[in-house]
C-alpha positions in Angstrom: 0.0 0.0 0.0 1.3 3.4 -0.9 0.8 6.4 1.2 1.1 10.1 0.2 0.1 13.2 2.0 0.5 15.9 -0.6 0.1 15.7 -4.4 2.0 19.0 -5.2 5.6 19.0 -6.2 7.1 21.2 -3.5 6.9 18.7 -0.6 8.3 16.0 -3.0 11.2 18.3 -3.9 11.9 19.0 -0.2 12.0 15.2 0.4 14.6 14.7 -2.2 16.7 17.7 -1.2 16.5 16.8 2.5 18.8 13.8 1.9 21.5 16.3 0.9 20.9 18.8 3.7 23.8 19.7 6.0 23.8 21.5 9.3 23.9 24.9 7.6 20.7 24.1 5.8 19.2 22.9 9.1 20.1 26.2 10.8 18.5 28.2 8.0 15.4 26.0 8.3 15.2 26.9 12.0 15.6 30.6 11.2 12.7 30.4 8.7 10.6 28.6 11.2 11.2 31.4 13.8 10.0 34.0 11.2 6.5 32.5 11.1 4.5 34.5 13.6 1.1 33.8 15.1 0.0 31.1 12.7 0.0 27.7 14.3 -1.3 25.9 11.2 1.4 27.5 9.0 4.1 26.6 11.5 2.9 23.0 11.8 2.7 22.6 8.0 6.1 24.1 7.6 7.5 21.6 10.1 5.7 18.8 8.3 7.1 19.7 4.9 10.6 20.1 6.2 10.4 17.2 8.7 13.2 15.2 7.3 15.8 18.0 7.5 14.6 19.0 11.0 14.5 15.4 12.4 17.9 14.6 10.9 19.6 17.1 13.2 17.4 17.3 16.2 14.9 14.4 16.3 14.0 14.9 20.0 13.0 18.6 19.7 11.1 18.3 16.5 9.4 15.1 17.2 8.2 16.7 20.5 7.0 19.7 18.5 5.0 17.5 16.1 3.4 15.5 19.0 2.5 18.7 20.9 0.8 20.2 17.8 -1.1 17.3 16.4 -4.4 19.2 16.2 -2.9 21.6 13.7 -2.2 18.8 11.3 -4.6 17.5 8.7 -5.5 13.8 8.7 -3.4 13.0 5.7 -0.4 14.5 7.4 -1.0 12.4 10.6 -1.3 9.4 8.3 2.0 10.1 6.7 3.8 10.7 10.0 2.6 7.3 11.2 3.3 5.6 8.0 6.9 6.9 8.1 7.2 5.8 11.8 7.9 9.3 12.9 5.0 8.9 15.3 3.5 5.8 16.9 -0.2 5.2 17.5 -0.5 6.3 21.1 -3.1 8.0 23.3 -2.5 11.4 21.7 -3.1 10.0 18.2 -6.2 8.2 19.5 -7.5 11.4 21.1 -6.9 13.2 17.7 -9.2 10.8 15.9 -11.7 10.6 18.7 -12.2 14.3 18.5 -12.4 14.2 14.7 -15.2 11.6 14.7 -17.2 13.4 17.4 -17.3 16.3 15.0 -18.1 14.1 12.0 -20.9 12.4 13.8 -22.5 15.7 15.0 -22.2 17.8 11.8 -23.6 17.6 8.3 -25.8 14.6 8.9 -27.1 13.3 5.6 -24.9 15.8 3.7 -22.3 14.6 1.2 -19.2 16.6 0.8 -16.2 16.3 -1.5 -13.6 15.4 -0.6 -15.2 13.1 2.0 -12.8 13.7 4.9 -14.8 11.3 7.1 -14.4 8.4 4.7 -10.7 9.2 4.2 -10.2 9.2 8.0 -11.9 5.8 8.2 -9.8 4.4 5.5 -6.7 5.6 7.3 -7.6 3.9 10.5 -8.3 0.7 8.6 -4.9 0.9 6.8 -3.2 1.4 10.2 -4.6 -2.0 11.2 -3.7 -3.7 7.9 -0.1 -2.4 8.2 0.2 -3.2 11.9 0.6 0.4 12.8 -2.3 0.0 15.1 -4.6 -2.9 16.2 -8.3 -3.3 16.7 -8.0 -2.3 20.4 -6.4 0.9 19.4 -9.4 2.0 17.3 -12.1 0.4 19.5 -13.5 3.9 19.9 -14.7 3.5 16.3 -17.1 0.7 17.2 -19.9 3.2 17.8 -19.3 4.6 14.3 -19.3 1.2 12.6 -22.5 2.2 10.8 -20.5 4.7 8.8 -18.5 2.1 6.9 -18.7 -1.5 5.7 -15.0 -1.9 6.6 -15.8 -1.0 10.3 -18.9 -3.2 10.3 -16.7 -6.1 9.1 -14.0 -5.5 11.7 -16.2 -4.9 14.7 -19.3 -7.0 13.8 -18.1 -9.9 11.8 -21.0 -12.2 12.8 -23.8 -9.8 11.6 -21.8 -8.3 8.7 -23.4 -8.8 5.2 -20.6 -10.4 3.3 -22.4 -9.6 0.0 -21.1 -6.1 0.5 -17.6 -7.3 -0.3 -16.5 -6.1 -3.7 -13.0 -7.1 -4.8 -13.0 -4.3 -7.3 -12.5 -2.2 -4.1 -8.8 -2.1 -3.3 -9.5 -2.1 0.4 -11.3 -5.4 0.3 -8.4 -6.9 -1.6 -6.1 -5.6 1.2 -8.3 -7.4 3.7 -8.2 -10.6 1.7 -4.4 -10.3 1.4 -4.1 -9.9 5.1 -3.2 -13.0 7.1 -5.4 -11.8 10.0 -8.6 -11.3 8.0 -8.3 -13.7 5.1 -9.8 -16.8 6.7 -12.8 -14.9 8.0 -13.6 -13.6 4.6 -13.0 -16.9 2.7 -15.5 -18.6 5.0 -18.1 -16.5 3.3 -16.6 -16.6 -0.2 -19.9 -17.9 -1.8 -21.7 -14.8 -0.6 -19.6 -12.4 -2.7 -17.7 -14.4 -5.3 -19.6 -15.8 -8.2 -19.4 -16.7 -11.9 -19.9 -13.1 -13.0 -16.9 -12.0 -10.9 -14.8 -14.9 -12.2 -15.6 -13.9 -15.8 -14.8 -10.3 -15.1 -11.3 -11.2 -13.9 -10.7 -13.7 -16.6 -11.6 -11.1 -19.2 -8.9 -8.8 -17.8 -11.2 -6.1 -16.2 -9.6 -6.2 -12.8 -6.6 -4.2 -11.6 -3.2 -6.0 -11.3 -3.6 -6.2 -7.5 -7.2 -7.4 -7.8 -6.1 -10.1 -10.3 -3.3 -11.3 -8.0 -5.6 -11.6 -5.0 -8.4 -13.3 -7.0 -6.2 -15.9 -8.7 -4.3 -16.6 -5.4 -7.3 -16.8 -3.0 -10.6 -16.9 -4.8 -10.4 -19.1 -7.8 -11.0 -22.8 -7.1 
């Protein structure tokens, strides 16, 4: 699974150049940081973009800054920090997501927005589990929000989950099937979501490369 937090070129350029950064560049980064006044989001974003340079020369100070300013980060930035193992899924991260979902649950009920930040946050939490960044106990607070997502229903309510909702054209379900932890549970219900039409679709080449690998390895008899 591939994780990215920004699609624009500037952060990617910073990532490449950070490998060449020396102490002089680090000191200049610190000076630039100090010039940002009275804008916590801008300061936090600046640290996020330049994190590799900053952490390279003072990991303790800047990791502490990141942890103390989690609420100024967007969800995709938190995801990337966890994915890169800069942060670990601890109580502060849990509190971050608890507060996010309290807001999601209480606002815009029945209203669809794009991008769907709620769905993206759910996907992030699921990926944390699939990548062993977190476990089911870590995200147990999401059990009350299981109605928001088939993935959460599957994780927390496997006995009552409707396995007909599994679509292997959905990459996340392929990730579940590819997981040693969840594969057996899903394959016990294979007849509920895998049929001749799905087999034919794969045989005709309409699946993605990942979908095809999962289907031929685990679903075809």
